[in-house]
Biopython code that builds the backbone (N, CA, C, O; Angstrom):
import numpy as np
from Bio.PDB.StructureBuilder import StructureBuilder

atoms = [
    (1, "MET", "N", (-25.256, 24.213, -15.765)),
    (1, "MET", "CA", (-25.965, 23.746, -14.485)),
    (1, "MET", "C", (-27.394, 23.314, -14.139)),
    (1, "MET", "O", (-28.360, 23.823, -14.707)),
    (2, "ASP", "N", (-27.520, 22.336, -13.167)),
    (2, "ASP", "CA", (-29.313, 22.203, -13.928)),
    (2, "ASP", "C", (-30.037, 23.043, -12.661)),
    (2, "ASP", "O", (-29.572, 23.634, -11.686)),
    (3, "PHE", "N", (-31.014, 22.874, -13.012)),
    (3, "PHE", "CA", (-32.256, 23.663, -12.153)),
    (3, "PHE", "C", (-32.115, 23.159, -10.753)),
    (3, "PHE", "O", (-31.730, 23.968, -9.909)),
    (4, "GLY", "N", (-32.321, 22.190, -10.469)),
    (4, "GLY", "CA", (-32.308, 21.385, -9.007)),
    (4, "GLY", "C", (-30.922, 22.101, -8.308)),
    (4, "GLY", "O", (-31.056, 22.973, -7.449)),
    (5, "THR", "N", (-29.952, 21.770, -8.639)),
    (5, "THR", "CA", (-28.388, 22.734, -8.119)),
    (5, "THR", "C", (-28.289, 23.650, -8.223)),
    (5, "THR", "O", (-27.593, 24.314, -7.456)),
    (6, "TYR", "N", (-28.724, 23.987, -8.897)),
    (6, "TYR", "CA", (-28.861, 26.337, -8.892)),
    (6, "TYR", "C", (-29.957, 26.352, -7.815)),
    (6, "TYR", "O", (-29.772, 27.270, -7.016)),
    (7, "ILE", "N", (-30.909, 25.698, -7.590)),
    (7, "ILE", "CA", (-31.692, 26.014, -6.509)),
    (7, "ILE", "C", (-30.942, 26.001, -4.915)),
    (7, "ILE", "O", (-30.898, 26.855, -4.029)),
    (8, "ARG", "N", (-30.500, 24.885, -5.001)),
    (8, "ARG", "CA", (-29.497, 24.221, -3.780)),
    (8, "ARG", "C", (-28.839, 25.131, -3.508)),
    (8, "ARG", "O", (-29.425, 26.024, -2.896)),
    (9, "GLY", "N", (-27.781, 25.280, -3.729)),
    (9, "GLY", "CA", (-26.656, 26.406, -3.602)),
    (9, "GLY", "C", (-27.521, 27.702, -3.894)),
    (9, "GLY", "O", (-27.172, 28.666, -3.212)),
    (10, "ARG", "N", (-28.324, 27.874, -4.556)),
    (10, "ARG", "CA", (-28.799, 29.584, -4.133)),
    (10, "ARG", "C", (-29.665, 29.986, -2.509)),
    (10, "ARG", "O", (-29.735, 31.016, -1.839)),
    (11, "ARG", "N", (-30.191, 28.676, -2.361)),
    (11, "ARG", "CA", (-30.991, 28.839, -0.998)),
    (11, "ARG", "C", (-29.724, 28.568, -0.165)),
    (11, "ARG", "O", (-29.660, 29.222, 0.875)),
    (12, "GLU", "N", (-28.541, 27.595, -0.464)),
    (12, "GLU", "CA", (-27.615, 27.435, 1.280)),
    (12, "GLU", "C", (-27.085, 28.769, 0.753)),
    (12, "GLU", "O", (-26.352, 29.175, 1.655)),
    (13, "ALA", "N", (-27.077, 29.550, -0.119)),
    (13, "ALA", "CA", (-26.155, 30.660, -0.070)),
    (13, "ALA", "C", (-26.860, 31.706, 0.953)),
    (13, "ALA", "O", (-26.398, 32.171, 1.995)),
    (14, "LEU", "N", (-28.179, 31.945, 0.308)),
    (14, "LEU", "CA", (-29.123, 32.565, 1.565)),
    (14, "LEU", "C", (-29.043, 32.410, 3.378)),
    (14, "LEU", "O", (-28.902, 33.110, 4.381)),
    (15, "LEU", "N", (-29.281, 30.702, 2.885)),
    (15, "LEU", "CA", (-28.926, 30.343, 4.805)),
    (15, "LEU", "C", (-27.838, 30.832, 4.996)),
    (15, "LEU", "O", (-27.546, 31.580, 5.930)),
    (16, "ALA", "N", (-27.186, 30.488, 4.200)),
    (16, "ALA", "CA", (-25.267, 31.227, 5.187)),
    (16, "ALA", "C", (-25.547, 32.694, 5.734)),
    (16, "ALA", "O", (-25.220, 33.085, 6.854)),
    (17, "GLU", "N", (-26.282, 33.536, 4.648)),
    (17, "GLU", "CA", (-26.519, 34.940, 4.904)),
    (17, "GLU", "C", (-27.037, 35.293, 6.383)),
    (17, "GLU", "O", (-26.577, 35.995, 7.284)),
    (18, "SER", "N", (-28.275, 34.446, 6.235)),
    (18, "SER", "CA", (-29.454, 34.797, 6.786)),
    (18, "SER", "C", (-29.273, 34.116, 8.324)),
    (18, "SER", "O", (-29.668, 34.648, 9.362)),
    (19, "SER", "N", (-28.657, 32.956, 8.233)),
    (19, "SER", "CA", (-28.026, 32.737, 9.838)),
    (19, "SER", "C", (-27.457, 33.553, 10.479)),
    (19, "SER", "O", (-27.823, 33.946, 11.587)),
    (20, "GLN", "N", (-26.216, 34.024, 9.711)),
    (20, "GLN", "CA", (-25.740, 35.642, 10.740)),
    (20, "GLN", "C", (-26.544, 35.957, 11.113)),
    (20, "GLN", "O", (-26.380, 36.055, 12.329)),
    (21, "ALA", "N", (-27.935, 36.371, 10.702)),
    (21, "ALA", "CA", (-28.634, 37.050, 11.217)),
    (21, "ALA", "C", (-29.361, 36.979, 12.314)),
    (21, "ALA", "O", (-29.985, 37.841, 12.932)),
    (22, "GLY", "N", (-29.144, 35.396, 12.549)),
    (22, "GLY", "CA", (-30.109, 34.354, 13.257)),
    (22, "GLY", "C", (-31.375, 33.956, 13.162)),
    (22, "GLY", "O", (-32.065, 33.574, 14.107)),
    (23, "ALA", "N", (-31.899, 34.083, 11.371)),
    (23, "ALA", "CA", (-32.840, 33.479, 11.016)),
    (23, "ALA", "C", (-32.687, 32.735, 9.660)),
    (23, "ALA", "O", (-32.575, 33.067, 8.480)),
    (24, "PRO", "N", (-32.736, 31.530, 10.396)),
    (24, "PRO", "CA", (-32.689, 30.272, 8.779)),
    (24, "PRO", "C", (-33.939, 30.562, 7.756)),
    (24, "PRO", "O", (-34.277, 29.516, 7.203)),
    (25, "GLU", "N", (-34.690, 31.657, 7.369)),
    (25, "GLU", "CA", (-35.699, 31.495, 6.567)),
    (25, "GLU", "C", (-35.195, 30.578, 5.575)),
    (25, "GLU", "O", (-36.119, 29.928, 5.087)),
    (26, "PHE", "N", (-33.785, 30.220, 4.985)),
    (26, "PHE", "CA", (-33.525, 29.511, 4.225)),
    (26, "PHE", "C", (-33.256, 28.149, 3.860)),
    (26, "PHE", "O", (-32.921, 27.535, 2.847)),
    (27, "SER", "N", (-33.569, 27.867, 5.248)),
    (27, "SER", "CA", (-33.460, 26.376, 5.516)),
    (27, "SER", "C", (-34.313, 25.582, 4.264)),
    (27, "SER", "O", (-35.176, 26.058, 3.527)),
    (28, "LEU", "N", (-33.932, 24.636, 4.286)),
    (28, "LEU", "CA", (-35.165, 23.700, 3.711)),
    (28, "LEU", "C", (-36.412, 23.839, 3.854)),
    (28, "LEU", "O", (-37.239, 24.302, 3.068)),
    (29, "ARG", "N", (-36.587, 23.250, 5.322)),
    (29, "ARG", "CA", (-37.846, 23.806, 5.821)),
    (29, "ARG", "C", (-38.575, 24.944, 5.751)),
    (29, "ARG", "O", (-39.799, 25.068, 5.782)),
    (30, "GLY", "N", (-37.750, 25.747, 5.658)),
    (30, "GLY", "CA", (-37.951, 27.176, 5.640)),
    (30, "GLY", "C", (-38.654, 27.687, 4.199)),
    (30, "GLY", "O", (-39.547, 28.525, 4.081)),
    (31, "VAL", "N", (-38.206, 27.182, 3.497)),
    (31, "VAL", "CA", (-38.551, 27.355, 1.789)),
    (31, "VAL", "C", (-39.581, 26.931, 1.745)),
    (31, "VAL", "O", (-40.454, 27.670, 1.289)),
    (32, "ALA", "N", (-39.961, 25.548, 2.197)),
    (32, "ALA", "CA", (-40.431, 24.469, 1.879)),
    (32, "ALA", "C", (-42.191, 25.218, 2.550)),
    (32, "ALA", "O", (-43.347, 25.272, 2.129)),
    (33, "ARG", "N", (-41.641, 25.547, 3.446)),
    (33, "ARG", "CA", (-42.921, 26.401, 4.134)),
    (33, "ARG", "C", (-43.736, 27.352, 3.486)),
    (33, "ARG", "O", (-44.956, 27.437, 3.348)),
    (34, "LYS", "N", (-42.571, 28.205, 3.035)),
    (34, "LYS", "CA", (-43.166, 29.781, 2.022)),
    (34, "LYS", "C", (-44.091, 28.752, 0.614)),
    (34, "LYS", "O", (-45.281, 28.950, 0.367)),
    (35, "LEU", "N", (-43.425, 27.937, 0.031)),
    (35, "LEU", "CA", (-44.001, 26.888, -0.600)),
    (35, "LEU", "C", (-45.296, 26.599, -0.928)),
    (35, "LEU", "O", (-46.068, 26.643, -1.886)),
    (36, "GLU", "N", (-45.221, 26.125, 0.823)),
    (36, "GLU", "CA", (-46.325, 25.793, 0.683)),
    (36, "GLU", "C", (-46.212, 23.894, 0.382)),
    (36, "GLU", "O", (-47.192, 23.163, 0.243)),
    (37, "VAL", "N", (-45.288, 23.614, 0.359)),
    (37, "VAL", "CA", (-44.741, 22.204, 0.177)),
    (37, "VAL", "C", (-44.270, 21.310, 1.427)),
    (37, "VAL", "O", (-44.322, 21.766, 2.569)),
    (38, "GLU", "N", (-43.787, 19.957, 1.138)),
    (38, "GLU", "CA", (-43.383, 19.047, 2.021)),
    (38, "GLU", "C", (-41.739, 19.610, 1.578)),
    (38, "GLU", "O", (-41.416, 19.981, 0.450)),
    (39, "ALA", "N", (-40.998, 19.564, 2.579)),
    (39, "ALA", "CA", (-39.783, 19.996, 2.367)),
    (39, "ALA", "C", (-39.175, 18.721, 1.825)),
    (39, "ALA", "O", (-38.051, 19.075, 1.467)),
    (40, "SER", "N", (-39.325, 17.241, 1.532)),
    (40, "SER", "CA", (-39.472, 16.129, 0.635)),
    (40, "SER", "C", (-39.480, 16.611, -0.043)),
    (40, "SER", "O", (-38.359, 16.618, -0.552)),
    (41, "HIS", "N", (-40.529, 17.502, -0.835)),
    (41, "HIS", "CA", (-40.699, 17.654, -1.981)),
    (41, "HIS", "C", (-39.828, 18.666, -3.002)),
    (41, "HIS", "O", (-39.683, 18.768, -4.220)),
    (42, "LEU", "N", (-39.328, 19.360, -1.793)),
    (42, "LEU", "CA", (-38.304, 20.842, -2.283)),
    (42, "LEU", "C", (-37.199, 19.908, -2.332)),
    (42, "LEU", "O", (-36.621, 19.995, -3.416)),
    (43, "SER", "N", (-36.699, 19.053, -1.562)),
    (43, "SER", "CA", (-35.500, 17.965, -1.576)),
    (43, "SER", "C", (-35.414, 17.317, -3.299)),
    (43, "SER", "O", (-34.475, 17.339, -4.095)),
    (44, "LYS", "N", (-36.407, 16.926, -3.393)),
    (44, "LYS", "CA", (-36.477, 16.295, -4.235)),
    (44, "LYS", "C", (-36.597, 16.741, -6.045)),
    (44, "LYS", "O", (-36.563, 16.114, -7.104)),
    (45, "ILE", "N", (-36.762, 18.280, -5.600)),
    (45, "ILE", "CA", (-37.010, 19.032, -6.704)),
    (45, "ILE", "C", (-35.287, 19.928, -7.004)),
    (45, "ILE", "O", (-34.986, 20.489, -8.058)),
    (46, "GLU", "N", (-34.553, 19.843, -5.981)),
    (46, "GLU", "CA", (-33.186, 19.751, -5.581)),
    (46, "GLU", "C", (-32.343, 19.219, -6.210)),
    (46, "GLU", "O", (-31.419, 19.708, -6.861)),
    (47, "LEU", "N", (-32.844, 17.437, -5.909)),
    (47, "LEU", "CA", (-31.463, 16.619, -6.147)),
    (47, "LEU", "C", (-32.250, 16.371, -7.970)),
    (47, "LEU", "O", (-31.646, 15.541, -8.649)),
    (48, "GLY", "N", (-33.152, 16.869, -8.463)),
    (48, "GLY", "CA", (-33.323, 16.600, -9.601)),
    (48, "GLY", "C", (-34.536, 15.018, -9.905)),
    (48, "GLY", "O", (-34.797, 14.535, -11.007)),
    (49, "LYS", "N", (-34.908, 14.680, -8.943)),
    (49, "LYS", "CA", (-35.733, 13.685, -8.989)),
    (49, "LYS", "C", (-37.645, 14.223, -9.187)),
    (49, "LYS", "O", (-38.621, 13.478, -9.272)),
    (50, "VAL", "N", (-37.604, 15.525, -9.203)),
    (50, "VAL", "CA", (-38.852, 15.772, -9.542)),
    (50, "VAL", "C", (-38.811, 16.677, -10.100)),
    (50, "VAL", "O", (-37.933, 17.407, -9.640)),
    (51, "GLN", "N", (-39.613, 17.347, -11.408)),
    (51, "GLN", "CA", (-39.279, 18.720, -11.756)),
    (51, "GLN", "C", (-40.230, 19.635, -11.408)),
    (51, "GLN", "O", (-41.370, 19.272, -11.120)),
    (52, "ALA", "N", (-39.954, 20.571, -11.401)),
    (52, "ALA", "CA", (-41.065, 21.943, -10.613)),
    (52, "ALA", "C", (-42.256, 21.990, -11.816)),
    (52, "ALA", "O", (-42.269, 21.633, -12.994)),
    (53, "SER", "N", (-43.062, 22.495, -11.084)),
    (53, "SER", "CA", (-43.988, 23.472, -12.251)),
    (53, "SER", "C", (-44.010, 24.737, -12.183)),
    (53, "SER", "O", (-43.479, 25.418, -11.306)),
    (54, "ASP", "N", (-44.798, 25.219, -13.366)),
    (54, "ASP", "CA", (-44.424, 26.350, -13.841)),
    (54, "ASP", "C", (-44.475, 27.238, -12.559)),
    (54, "ASP", "O", (-43.514, 27.962, -12.300)),
    (55, "GLU", "N", (-45.674, 27.195, -11.679)),
    (55, "GLU", "CA", (-46.040, 28.096, -10.567)),
    (55, "GLU", "C", (-44.898, 27.666, -9.383)),
    (55, "GLU", "O", (-44.523, 28.455, -8.517)),
    (56, "MET", "N", (-44.504, 26.519, -9.486)),
    (56, "MET", "CA", (-43.435, 26.591, -8.064)),
    (56, "MET", "C", (-41.943, 27.228, -8.961)),
    (56, "MET", "O", (-40.995, 27.598, -8.270)),
    (57, "VAL", "N", (-41.866, 27.292, -10.140)),
    (57, "VAL", "CA", (-40.771, 28.233, -10.470)),
    (57, "VAL", "C", (-40.419, 29.538, -10.374)),
    (57, "VAL", "O", (-39.418, 30.254, -10.395)),
    (58, "ALA", "N", (-41.734, 29.599, -10.248)),
    (58, "ALA", "CA", (-42.579, 31.234, -10.047)),
    (58, "ALA", "C", (-42.033, 31.697, -8.587)),
    (58, "ALA", "O", (-41.420, 32.672, -8.150)),
    (59, "LYS", "N", (-42.504, 30.649, -8.126)),
    (59, "LYS", "CA", (-42.305, 31.002, -6.084)),
    (59, "LYS", "C", (-41.421, 30.900, -5.592)),
    (59, "LYS", "O", (-41.310, 31.405, -4.475)),
    (60, "LEU", "N", (-40.065, 30.006, -6.340)),
    (60, "LEU", "CA", (-38.814, 29.943, -5.943)),
    (60, "LEU", "C", (-38.053, 31.152, -6.565)),
    (60, "LEU", "O", (-36.987, 31.469, -6.038)),
    (61, "ALA", "N", (-38.502, 31.847, -7.625)),
    (61, "ALA", "CA", (-37.713, 33.115, -7.983)),
    (61, "ALA", "C", (-38.239, 34.014, -7.267)),
    (61, "ALA", "O", (-37.520, 34.991, -7.056)),
    (62, "GLU", "N", (-39.594, 34.017, -6.670)),
    (62, "GLU", "CA", (-39.893, 35.473, -5.521)),
    (62, "GLU", "C", (-39.006, 35.287, -4.462)),
    (62, "GLU", "O", (-38.347, 36.168, -3.909)),
    (63, "ILE", "N", (-39.025, 33.961, -4.181)),
    (63, "ILE", "CA", (-38.800, 33.400, -2.902)),
    (63, "ILE", "C", (-36.905, 33.737, -2.366)),
    (63, "ILE", "O", (-36.534, 34.081, -1.244)),
    (64, "LEU", "N", (-36.074, 33.500, -3.535)),
    (64, "LEU", "CA", (-34.913, 33.411, -3.605)),
    (64, "LEU", "C", (-34.176, 34.846, -4.525)),
    (64, "LEU", "O", (-33.018, 35.087, -4.866)),
    (65, "GLY", "N", (-35.405, 35.549, -4.691)),
    (65, "GLY", "CA", (-35.017, 36.716, -5.624)),
    (65, "GLY", "C", (-34.072, 36.182, -6.716)),
    (65, "GLY", "O", (-32.855, 36.366, -6.691)),
    (66, "GLU", "N", (-34.654, 35.584, -7.567)),
    (66, "GLU", "CA", (-33.914, 35.188, -8.732)),
    (66, "GLU", "C", (-35.140, 35.567, -10.127)),
    (66, "GLU", "O", (-36.370, 35.556, -10.173)),
    (67, "ASP", "N", (-34.176, 35.844, -11.026)),
    (67, "ASP", "CA", (-35.122, 36.053, -12.252)),
    (67, "ASP", "C", (-35.938, 34.671, -12.551)),
    (67, "ASP", "O", (-35.340, 33.615, -12.343)),
    (68, "PHE", "N", (-37.207, 34.637, -13.005)),
    (68, "PHE", "CA", (-38.314, 33.783, -13.395)),
    (68, "PHE", "C", (-37.958, 33.518, -14.809)),
    (68, "PHE", "O", (-38.157, 32.341, -15.111)),
    (69, "ASP", "N", (-37.510, 34.227, -15.731)),
    (69, "ASP", "CA", (-36.959, 33.785, -17.353)),
    (69, "ASP", "C", (-36.057, 32.694, -17.058)),
    (69, "ASP", "O", (-36.176, 31.499, -17.331)),
    (70, "THR", "N", (-35.002, 33.399, -16.365)),
    (70, "THR", "CA", (-33.467, 32.636, -15.736)),
    (70, "THR", "C", (-34.023, 31.238, -15.516)),
    (70, "THR", "O", (-33.722, 30.339, -16.302)),
    (71, "LEU", "N", (-35.126, 30.937, -14.083)),
    (71, "LEU", "CA", (-35.116, 29.356, -13.784)),
    (71, "LEU", "C", (-35.500, 28.710, -14.263)),
    (71, "LEU", "O", (-35.101, 27.546, -14.296)),
    (72, "MET", "N", (-36.888, 29.356, -15.133)),
    (72, "MET", "CA", (-37.569, 28.656, -16.510)),
    (72, "MET", "C", (-36.258, 27.871, -17.540)),
    (72, "MET", "O", (-35.962, 26.721, -17.864)),
    (73, "LEU", "N", (-35.861, 28.914, -17.732)),
    (73, "LEU", "CA", (-34.173, 27.842, -18.591)),
    (73, "LEU", "C", (-33.776, 26.841, -18.298)),
    (73, "LEU", "O", (-33.670, 25.810, -18.964)),
    (74, "LEU", "N", (-33.342, 27.210, -16.556)),
    (74, "LEU", "CA", (-32.635, 26.131, -15.968)),
    (74, "LEU", "C", (-33.408, 25.245, -16.372)),
    (74, "LEU", "O", (-32.988, 24.538, -17.288)),
    (75, "ALA", "N", (-34.813, 24.979, -15.819)),
    (75, "ALA", "CA", (-35.578, 24.061, -15.772)),
    (75, "ALA", "C", (-36.028, 23.273, -17.204)),
    (75, "ALA", "O", (-36.909, 22.424, -17.334)),
    (76, "GLY", "N", (-35.162, 23.816, -18.190)),
    (76, "GLY", "CA", (-35.531, 23.446, -19.531)),
    (76, "GLY", "C", (-37.030, 23.905, -20.220)),
    (76, "GLY", "O", (-37.326, 23.360, -21.284)),
    (77, "ARG", "N", (-37.794, 24.704, -19.746)),
    (77, "ARG", "CA", (-38.244, 25.380, -20.150)),
    (77, "ARG", "C", (-38.266, 26.969, -20.486)),
    (77, "ARG", "O", (-37.394, 27.576, -19.863)),
    (78, "VAL", "N", (-39.072, 27.781, -21.336)),
    (78, "VAL", "CA", (-39.074, 28.883, -21.657)),
    (78, "VAL", "C", (-40.516, 29.218, -21.428)),
    (78, "VAL", "O", (-41.527, 28.662, -21.856)),
    (79, "SER", "N", (-40.317, 30.615, -20.386)),
    (79, "SER", "CA", (-41.082, 31.336, -19.917)),
    (79, "SER", "C", (-42.476, 31.888, -20.816)),
    (79, "SER", "O", (-42.219, 31.948, -22.018)),
    (80, "PRO", "N", (-43.662, 32.234, -20.522)),
    (80, "PRO", "CA", (-44.444, 32.371, -21.577)),
    (80, "PRO", "C", (-44.198, 34.168, -22.399)),
    (80, "PRO", "O", (-44.461, 34.675, -23.489)),
    (81, "GLN", "N", (-43.535, 34.629, -21.061)),
    (81, "GLN", "CA", (-43.048, 35.993, -21.612)),
    (81, "GLN", "C", (-42.279, 36.132, -23.262)),
    (81, "GLN", "O", (-42.631, 36.611, -24.340)),
    (82, "LEU", "N", (-41.123, 35.462, -22.768)),
    (82, "LEU", "CA", (-39.822, 34.980, -23.528)),
    (82, "LEU", "C", (-40.599, 34.076, -24.713)),
    (82, "LEU", "O", (-40.165, 34.406, -25.817)),
    (83, "LYS", "N", (-41.261, 33.402, -24.766)),
    (83, "LYS", "CA", (-41.930, 32.546, -25.935)),
    (83, "LYS", "C", (-42.714, 33.527, -26.896)),
    (83, "LYS", "O", (-42.484, 33.489, -28.104)),
    (84, "GLN", "N", (-43.343, 34.125, -26.534)),
    (84, "GLN", "CA", (-43.832, 35.948, -27.045)),
    (84, "GLN", "C", (-42.962, 36.354, -28.093)),
    (84, "GLN", "O", (-42.889, 36.375, -29.321)),
    (85, "ILE", "N", (-42.089, 36.792, -26.660)),
    (85, "ILE", "CA", (-41.216, 37.537, -27.668)),
    (85, "ILE", "C", (-40.036, 37.104, -28.824)),
    (85, "ILE", "O", (-39.422, 37.728, -29.690)),
    (86, "VAL", "N", (-40.055, 35.996, -28.458)),
    (86, "VAL", "CA", (-39.098, 35.116, -29.716)),
    (86, "VAL", "C", (-39.796, 34.833, -30.817)),
    (86, "VAL", "O", (-39.308, 35.025, -31.931)),
    (87, "SER", "N", (-41.330, 34.221, -30.597)),
    (87, "SER", "CA", (-42.117, 34.194, -31.771)),
    (87, "SER", "C", (-42.503, 34.908, -32.538)),
    (87, "SER", "O", (-43.179, 34.612, -33.524)),
    (88, "ALA", "N", (-42.034, 36.266, -32.122)),
    (88, "ALA", "CA", (-42.623, 37.566, -32.581)),
    (88, "ALA", "C", (-41.568, 37.193, -33.827)),
    (88, "ALA", "O", (-41.950, 37.146, -34.996)),
    (89, "ARG", "N", (-39.918, 36.883, -33.338)),
    (89, "ARG", "CA", (-39.241, 36.810, -34.739)),
    (89, "ARG", "C", (-38.553, 36.020, -34.684)),
    (89, "ARG", "O", (-37.455, 36.321, -34.215)),
    (90, "PRO", "N", (-38.734, 34.808, -35.045)),
    (90, "PRO", "CA", (-38.290, 33.179, -34.802)),
    (90, "PRO", "C", (-37.024, 33.167, -35.069)),
    (90, "PRO", "O", (-36.072, 32.964, -34.316)),
    (91, "LYS", "N", (-37.077, 33.512, -36.765)),
    (91, "LYS", "CA", (-35.859, 33.369, -37.098)),
    (91, "LYS", "C", (-34.604, 34.457, -36.740)),
    (91, "LYS", "O", (-33.419, 34.124, -36.763)),
    (92, "LEU", "N", (-34.942, 35.405, -36.506)),
    (92, "LEU", "CA", (-33.760, 36.378, -36.065)),
    (92, "LEU", "C", (-33.288, 36.141, -34.754)),
    (92, "LEU", "O", (-32.146, 36.502, -34.469)),
    (93, "PHE", "N", (-33.932, 35.642, -34.003)),
    (93, "PHE", "CA", (-33.846, 35.319, -32.380)),
    (93, "PHE", "C", (-33.246, 34.072, -32.547)),
    (93, "PHE", "O", (-32.359, 33.818, -31.733)),
    (94, "ALA", "N", (-33.567, 32.992, -33.625)),
    (94, "ALA", "CA", (-32.808, 32.246, -33.679)),
    (94, "ALA", "C", (-31.224, 31.778, -33.838)),
    (94, "ALA", "O", (-30.474, 30.939, -33.340)),
    (95, "GLU", "N", (-31.149, 33.248, -35.233)),
    (95, "GLU", "CA", (-29.744, 33.098, -35.506)),
    (95, "GLU", "C", (-29.043, 34.129, -34.451)),
    (95, "GLU", "O", (-27.814, 34.133, -34.378)),
    (96, "LEU", "N", (-29.727, 34.896, -33.734)),
    (96, "LEU", "CA", (-28.549, 35.081, -32.550)),
    (96, "LEU", "C", (-28.197, 34.538, -31.895)),
    (96, "LEU", "O", (-26.978, 34.600, -31.736)),
    (97, "ILE", "N", (-28.971, 33.638, -31.060)),
    (97, "ILE", "CA", (-28.629, 32.619, -30.378)),
    (97, "ILE", "C", (-27.613, 31.892, -30.829)),
    (97, "ILE", "O", (-26.779, 31.455, -30.036)),
    (98, "ARG", "N", (-27.526, 31.636, -32.278)),
    (98, "ARG", "CA", (-26.563, 30.580, -32.585)),
    (98, "ARG", "C", (-24.975, 31.010, -32.704)),
    (98, "ARG", "O", (-23.898, 30.467, -32.456)),
    (99, "GLN", "N", (-25.542, 32.634, -33.361)),
    (99, "GLN", "CA", (-23.941, 33.269, -33.371)),
    (99, "GLN", "C", (-23.689, 33.989, -32.068)),
    (99, "GLN", "O", (-22.774, 34.809, -31.996)),
    (100, "LEU", "N", (-24.486, 33.707, -31.008)),
    (100, "LEU", "CA", (-23.585, 33.960, -29.879)),
    (100, "LEU", "C", (-23.724, 32.735, -28.711)),
    (100, "LEU", "O", (-24.019, 33.019, -27.550)),
    (101, "ARG", "N", (-23.467, 31.288, -29.169)),
    (101, "ARG", "CA", (-22.985, 30.203, -28.929)),
    (101, "ARG", "C", (-21.602, 30.491, -28.229)),
    (101, "ARG", "O", (-21.400, 30.888, -27.081)),
    (102, "ASN", "N", (-20.871, 30.241, -29.044)),
    (102, "ASN", "CA", (-19.448, 30.497, -28.635)),
    (102, "ASN", "C", (-18.810, 31.850, -28.296)),
    (102, "ASN", "O", (-17.598, 32.067, -28.297)),
    (103, "ALA", "N", (-19.964, 32.905, -27.950)),
    (103, "ALA", "CA", (-19.178, 34.368, -27.918)),
    (103, "ALA", "C", (-18.741, 34.278, -26.510)),
    (103, "ALA", "O", (-19.716, 33.965, -25.826)),
    (104, "PRO", "N", (-17.480, 34.451, -25.666)),
    (104, "PRO", "CA", (-17.418, 35.301, -24.230)),
    (104, "PRO", "C", (-18.802, 35.873, -23.436)),
    (104, "PRO", "O", (-19.813, 36.470, -23.808)),
    (105, "ASP", "N", (-18.361, 35.428, -22.303)),
    (105, "ASP", "CA", (-19.389, 36.208, -21.600)),
    (105, "ASP", "C", (-19.744, 37.764, -21.838)),
    (105, "ASP", "O", (-20.785, 38.390, -22.040)),
    (106, "LYS", "N", (-18.183, 38.129, -21.700)),
    (106, "LYS", "CA", (-17.973, 39.722, -21.426)),
    (106, "LYS", "C", (-18.466, 40.571, -23.070)),
    (106, "LYS", "O", (-18.518, 41.792, -23.217)),
    (107, "ALA", "N", (-18.751, 39.617, -24.055)),
    (107, "ALA", "CA", (-19.234, 40.489, -25.480)),
    (107, "ALA", "C", (-20.702, 39.844, -25.440)),
    (107, "ALA", "O", (-21.428, 40.510, -26.178)),
    (108, "ILE", "N", (-21.293, 38.939, -24.928)),
    (108, "ILE", "CA", (-22.723, 39.146, -24.527)),
    (108, "ILE", "C", (-23.257, 40.127, -23.710)),
    (108, "ILE", "O", (-24.357, 40.581, -24.028)),
    (109, "LEU", "N", (-22.491, 40.704, -22.349)),
    (109, "LEU", "CA", (-22.435, 41.434, -21.572)),
    (109, "LEU", "C", (-22.314, 42.638, -22.350)),
    (109, "LEU", "O", (-23.390, 43.236, -22.384)),
    (110, "ARG", "N", (-21.240, 43.305, -23.092)),
    (110, "ARG", "CA", (-21.647, 44.476, -23.650)),
    (110, "ARG", "C", (-22.973, 44.734, -24.940)),
    (110, "ARG", "O", (-23.552, 45.767, -25.275)),
    (111, "LEU", "N", (-23.131, 43.054, -25.518)),
    (111, "LEU", "CA", (-24.071, 43.302, -26.099)),
    (111, "LEU", "C", (-25.536, 44.192, -25.772)),
    (111, "LEU", "O", (-25.908, 45.305, -26.144)),
    (112, "VAL", "N", (-26.064, 43.316, -25.040)),
    (112, "VAL", "CA", (-27.078, 43.262, -23.617)),
    (112, "VAL", "C", (-26.848, 44.912, -23.291)),
    (112, "VAL", "O", (-27.601, 45.763, -23.764)),
    (113, "ARG", "N", (-25.927, 45.176, -22.588)),
    (113, "ARG", "CA", (-26.077, 46.703, -22.287)),
    (113, "ARG", "C", (-25.986, 48.194, -23.492)),
    (113, "ARG", "O", (-26.225, 49.394, -23.352)),
    (114, "GLU", "N", (-25.587, 47.467, -24.484)),
    (114, "GLU", "CA", (-25.607, 48.169, -25.967)),
    (114, "GLU", "C", (-27.232, 48.219, -26.014)),
    (114, "GLU", "O", (-27.734, 49.334, -26.153)),
    (115, "VAL", "N", (-27.873, 47.372, -25.935)),
    (115, "VAL", "CA", (-29.604, 47.406, -26.438)),
    (115, "VAL", "C", (-30.136, 47.454, -25.178)),
    (115, "VAL", "O", (-31.085, 46.713, -25.435)),
    (116, "ARG", "N", (-30.269, 47.687, -24.196)),
    (116, "ARG", "CA", (-30.547, 47.764, -23.277)),
    (116, "ARG", "C", (-30.679, 49.414, -22.838)),
    (116, "ARG", "O", (-31.591, 50.002, -22.258)),
    (117, "ASP", "N", (-29.406, 49.886, -23.353)),
    (117, "ASP", "CA", (-29.384, 51.670, -23.249)),
    (117, "ASP", "C", (-29.366, 52.240, -24.357)),
    (117, "ASP", "O", (-29.041, 53.425, -24.434)),
    (118, "GLY", "N", (-29.739, 51.453, -25.529)),
    (118, "GLY", "CA", (-30.052, 52.119, -26.829)),
    (118, "GLY", "C", (-29.167, 52.545, -27.675)),
    (118, "GLY", "O", (-29.355, 53.314, -28.618)),
    (119, "GLN", "N", (-28.095, 51.994, -27.307)),
    (119, "GLN", "CA", (-26.583, 52.769, -27.903)),
    (119, "GLN", "C", (-26.294, 51.348, -29.245)),
    (119, "GLN", "O", (-25.475, 50.430, -29.247)),
    (120, "TRP", "N", (-27.260, 51.691, -30.146)),
    (120, "TRP", "CA", (-26.781, 50.821, -31.513)),
    (120, "TRP", "C", (-26.247, 51.865, -32.223)),
    (120, "TRP", "O", (-25.759, 51.669, -33.336)),
]
sb = StructureBuilder()
sb.init_structure("model")
sb.init_model(0)
sb.init_chain("A")
sb.init_seg("    ")
for serial, (resi, resn, name, xyz) in enumerate(atoms, 1):
    if name == "N":
        sb.init_residue(resn, " ", resi, " ")
    sb.init_atom(name, np.array(xyz, "f"), 0.0, 1.0, " ", f" {name:<3s}", serial, name[0])
structure = sb.get_structure()
């Protein structure tokens, strides 16, 4: 999934939830207002016609309740924090990613939980 499609889907899902409460804060115009951009600019980002800046990605992550690193990767970029982490051990992380490329999601989730919980 590309960045714009993901952003639009997340915004529309939040809009559907918030509309039930009578507050369409996640409409295209509502989110654009929070971003301090024109609705047409946000629409172009969602359609993949314009690339979002790192600052815009950070604001979208905050507004939509999403992870900044994940959105940056969807936008085709690596966040400064992830870049720093991977740069400390580039060979190991490159090999890890290659090995996980075809692993099923449940195997990757199990690995993440083991690392997070310190159970290695």
